[in-house]
C-alpha positions as CSV (number, residue, x, y, z in Angstrom):
1,X,-3.3,11.3,-25.6
2,X,-3.4,7.9,-23.7
3,X,0.3,7.5,-24.5
4,X,1.1,10.9,-23.2
5,X,-0.8,10.2,-20.0
6,X,1.1,6.9,-19.4
7,X,4.4,8.7,-20.2
8,X,4.0,11.8,-18.1
9,X,1.4,11.1,-15.3
10,X,4.1,10.3,-12.7
11,X,6.2,13.4,-13.6
12,X,3.1,15.6,-13.4
13,X,1.9,14.0,-10.2
14,X,5.4,14.7,-8.7
15,X,5.2,18.3,-9.8
16,X,1.7,18.9,-8.5
17,X,2.3,17.1,-5.2
18,X,5.4,19.2,-4.5
19,X,3.5,22.4,-5.4
20,X,0.4,21.7,-3.3
21,X,1.5,19.3,-0.6
22,X,-1.6,17.3,-1.2
23,X,-1.8,14.0,-3.0
24,X,-5.5,14.4,-3.6
25,X,-5.1,17.9,-5.1
26,X,-2.2,16.5,-7.2
27,X,-4.3,13.8,-8.7
28,X,-7.1,16.3,-9.4
29,X,-4.6,18.6,-11.1
30,X,-3.2,15.8,-13.4
31,X,-6.7,14.7,-14.3
32,X,-7.9,18.2,-15.0
33,X,-4.8,19.0,-17.2
34,X,-5.3,15.9,-19.4
35,X,-9.0,16.6,-19.8
36,X,-8.1,20.1,-21.1
37,X,-5.2,18.7,-23.2
38,X,-7.7,16.6,-25.3
39,X,-8.9,20.0,-26.8
40,X,-5.3,21.3,-27.4
41,X,-4.2,21.4,-31.1
42,X,-1.5,18.8,-31.7
43,X,1.0,21.5,-32.9
44,X,0.9,23.0,-29.4
45,X,1.9,19.6,-28.0
46,X,5.1,19.4,-30.1
47,X,7.0,19.5,-26.8
48,X,4.6,17.8,-24.5
49,X,6.7,17.7,-21.4
50,X,7.1,21.5,-21.2
51,X,3.5,22.2,-22.2
52,X,2.0,19.8,-19.7
53,X,4.3,21.0,-16.9
54,X,3.2,24.5,-17.7
55,X,-0.5,23.5,-17.5
56,X,0.0,21.7,-14.2
57,X,2.1,24.6,-12.8
58,X,-0.6,27.2,-13.7
59,X,-3.3,24.9,-12.3
60,X,-1.4,24.5,-9.0
61,X,-0.4,28.2,-8.7
62,X,-4.1,29.2,-9.0
63,X,-5.0,26.5,-6.4
64,X,-2.3,27.7,-4.0
65,X,-3.5,31.2,-4.1
66,X,-7.0,30.2,-3.0
67,X,-5.6,27.6,-0.6
68,X,-3.6,30.2,1.3
69,X,-6.8,32.0,2.3
70,X,-8.3,28.8,3.6
71,X,-5.2,28.0,5.6
72,X,-5.5,31.4,7.3
73,X,-8.6,30.0,9.1
74,X,-7.3,26.4,9.4
75,X,-7.4,25.2,13.0
76,X,-3.9,24.7,14.2
77,X,-0.8,24.0,12.1
78,X,-1.2,22.9,8.5
79,X,1.0,20.0,7.4
80,X,1.3,18.4,4.0
81,X,-0.6,15.2,3.2
82,X,1.8,12.2,3.7
83,X,1.7,9.3,1.2
84,X,2.6,5.6,1.9
85,X,5.3,4.4,-0.4
86,X,4.8,0.6,-1.1
87,X,7.5,-1.6,-2.4
88,X,5.8,-2.4,-5.7
89,X,6.3,0.0,-8.6
90,X,3.5,2.6,-8.3
91,X,3.2,6.3,-8.9
92,X,4.2,6.9,-5.3
93,X,7.5,5.0,-5.6
94,X,8.3,6.9,-8.7
95,X,7.6,10.2,-6.9
96,X,9.8,9.6,-3.9
97,X,12.9,8.8,-5.9
98,X,13.3,12.5,-5.8
99,X,15.1,13.5,-2.6
100,X,13.1,16.7,-2.4
101,X,9.9,14.8,-1.7
102,X,10.9,13.9,1.8
103,X,8.3,15.0,4.2
104,X,10.7,17.5,5.9
105,X,11.3,19.1,2.5
106,X,7.5,19.4,1.9
107,X,7.2,21.2,5.2
108,X,10.0,23.6,4.3
109,X,8.3,24.4,1.0
110,X,5.4,25.8,2.9
111,X,7.6,28.8,3.8
112,X,7.6,30.0,0.1
113,X,5.3,32.0,-2.0
114,X,3.5,30.0,-4.7
115,X,5.9,31.4,-7.4
116,X,9.0,30.8,-5.3
117,X,7.8,27.2,-4.7
118,X,7.2,26.6,-8.4
119,X,10.6,27.8,-9.3
120,X,12.3,25.8,-6.6
121,X,10.5,22.6,-7.5
122,X,11.0,23.0,-11.3
123,X,14.7,23.7,-10.8
124,X,15.7,21.4,-7.9
125,X,13.4,18.5,-8.2
126,X,12.7,18.3,-11.9
127,X,15.9,19.8,-13.3
128,X,14.5,22.5,-15.6
129,X,16.9,25.2,-16.9
130,X,16.2,28.8,-15.8
131,X,15.3,29.7,-19.4
132,X,12.7,26.9,-19.4
133,X,11.3,27.9,-16.0
134,X,11.0,31.5,-17.3
135,X,8.9,30.3,-20.2
136,X,6.8,28.0,-17.9
137,X,5.8,30.7,-15.4
138,X,6.0,33.8,-17.6
139,X,8.8,35.6,-15.8
140,X,12.2,36.8,-16.9
141,X,15.1,34.4,-16.4
142,X,17.0,36.9,-14.1
143,X,13.9,37.2,-11.9
144,X,13.7,33.4,-11.7
145,X,17.3,33.3,-10.5
146,X,16.6,35.9,-7.8
147,X,13.4,34.2,-6.6
148,X,15.3,30.9,-6.5
149,X,18.0,32.5,-4.3
150,X,15.3,34.0,-2.1
151,X,13.5,30.6,-1.8
152,X,16.7,28.8,-0.7
153,X,17.3,31.5,2.0
154,X,13.8,31.2,3.3
155,X,14.1,27.4,3.5
156,X,17.7,27.5,5.0
157,X,18.7,24.9,2.4
158,X,22.3,26.1,2.2
159,X,22.6,25.5,6.0
160,X,21.0,22.0,6.0
161,X,23.2,19.2,4.8
162,X,20.1,17.1,4.4
163,X,16.4,17.3,5.4
164,X,16.0,13.6,5.1
165,X,16.1,11.2,8.0
166,X,19.7,10.1,8.5
167,X,20.5,6.6,9.8
168,X,18.4,3.5,10.4
169,X,15.0,5.0,11.0
170,X,13.3,1.7,11.6
171,X,15.7,0.7,14.3
172,X,15.4,4.2,15.8
173,X,11.6,3.9,15.9
174,X,11.8,0.6,17.7
175,X,14.0,2.1,20.4
176,X,11.7,5.2,20.6
177,X,8.5,3.2,21.0
178,X,10.2,1.0,23.6
179,X,11.2,4.0,25.7
180,X,7.6,5.2,25.6
181,X,6.2,1.8,26.4
182,X,8.4,1.5,29.5
183,X,8.1,5.1,30.5
184,X,11.9,5.5,30.4
185,X,12.3,9.3,30.4
186,X,16.1,9.2,30.4
187,X,16.3,7.0,27.4
188,X,13.6,9.1,25.6
189,X,15.6,12.3,26.2
190,X,18.7,10.7,24.8
191,X,16.8,10.2,21.5
192,X,15.9,13.8,21.1
193,X,17.9,16.9,20.0
194,X,18.0,19.9,22.3
195,X,15.9,21.9,19.8
196,X,13.4,19.1,18.9
197,X,10.0,20.3,17.6
198,X,6.8,18.3,17.6
199,X,4.0,19.6,15.3
200,X,0.5,18.1,15.0
201,X,-2.2,18.7,12.4
202,X,-5.7,17.9,13.4
203,X,-7.4,20.5,11.3
204,X,-10.2,20.9,13.9
205,X,-11.4,17.3,13.0
206,X,-9.2,15.4,15.4
207,X,-7.6,16.2,18.7
208,X,-4.2,17.8,18.3
209,X,-2.0,20.4,19.8
210,X,-2.7,23.8,18.1
211,X,0.8,25.1,18.5
212,X,4.2,23.4,17.9
213,X,5.8,21.8,21.0
214,X,9.5,22.7,21.4
215,X,12.5,21.9,23.5
216,X,13.6,18.4,24.5
217,X,12.0,18.3,28.0
218,X,8.7,19.6,26.9
219,X,8.4,17.3,23.9
220,X,9.5,14.3,26.0
221,X,6.8,15.1,28.6
222,X,4.1,15.5,26.0
223,X,5.0,12.3,24.2
224,X,5.1,10.2,27.4
225,X,1.8,11.7,28.7
226,X,0.2,11.0,25.3
227,X,1.5,7.5,25.0
228,X,0.4,6.5,28.6
229,X,-3.1,7.8,27.8
230,X,-3.6,5.7,24.7
231,X,-1.4,2.7,25.5
232,X,-3.2,-0.6,25.0
233,X,-6.0,1.1,23.1
234,X,-4.2,1.6,19.8
235,X,-1.6,-0.2,17.7
236,X,1.7,1.4,16.6
237,X,3.5,0.1,13.5
238,X,6.4,1.3,11.3
239,X,5.3,2.5,7.9
240,X,7.1,3.7,4.7
241,X,6.0,7.4,4.4
242,X,7.3,9.6,1.6
243,X,10.2,7.3,1.0
244,X,11.3,7.2,4.6
245,X,10.3,5.1,7.7
246,X,7.7,6.7,9.9
247,X,4.9,5.0,11.8
248,X,1.1,5.0,12.0
249,X,-1.3,4.7,14.9
250,X,-4.2,2.3,14.3
251,X,-7.5,1.4,15.9
252,X,-8.4,-1.9,14.1
253,X,-8.3,-1.1,10.4
254,X,-8.7,2.6,10.9
255,X,-5.5,4.8,10.8
256,X,-5.8,7.6,13.4
257,X,-2.4,9.3,12.8
258,X,0.6,9.2,10.5
259,X,3.9,10.2,12.1
260,X,6.8,11.4,10.0
261,X,10.2,12.0,11.6
262,X,13.4,13.9,10.7
263,X,16.5,12.6,12.4
264,X,19.7,14.6,12.9
265,X,22.8,12.6,13.8
266,X,20.7,9.8,15.1
267,X,18.4,12.0,17.2
268,X,14.9,13.2,16.6
269,X,14.9,16.8,15.3
270,X,11.4,17.1,14.0
271,X,8.3,15.0,14.5
272,X,5.1,15.7,12.4
273,X,1.9,14.0,13.4
274,X,-0.9,14.2,10.9
275,X,-4.3,13.5,12.5
276,X,-6.7,15.3,10.2
277,X,-8.6,12.3,8.7
278,X,-8.9,14.1,5.3
279,X,-5.1,13.7,5.0
280,X,-4.8,10.0,5.8
281,X,-6.5,8.5,2.7
282,X,-3.1,7.7,1.1
283,X,-1.6,6.3,4.2
């Protein structure tokens, strides 16, 4: 069992993180599955990858069903938990080799039902065949194909060439922070798309906007006002988040926010600010 854990823990964490959007819940899912697997007869583990993925999927589907009720009373927008991706070879760096673990993709996955999300992740991120997916989630193969098509339509994947940041994010962030520091509204506006959206998640535990901020002028105004309020009090620094460059806001050793960005043709299309302290443990 120790060998199976070493071999499959990264894969199972990937699956659970994509299904739940929470690194903490993903770790709990993997631990719970291996605890239960100790009591499984060896014959049932003849194909361990499929069996363990099925256990993790079922665990996460049950978790998602209960989580959706909690999110109905969540204060403000709910965003996935970001993870820092250090250079050394860790479980996080293994996870983000999959393109679909970009933060923007995790946000899009929130549009799906738990079953649609499971099918999409198993197919697109982990490369399972539809016949395998059908066995894993207990549905007919034809139904899995239909749900996959529905999931893509909900996410708008066919219309998006990429949901990853495109271009030199670190250089862009440098120019972005400089425009805020100097209060240069014209330069800031030039870095934003017309339909830019800013979403903040405070979860009722940290100050954050309770609704998405949209349009270039509105977002620019909010960002400038916010920066001027906290300038000199906190430290801004680039940080590798979910395999891309974002930045964090610090007060001493304490991280107050993690900012994930999505660029489109060199301009900011989406900005996600995670302020809920419960979601900053892995940042």
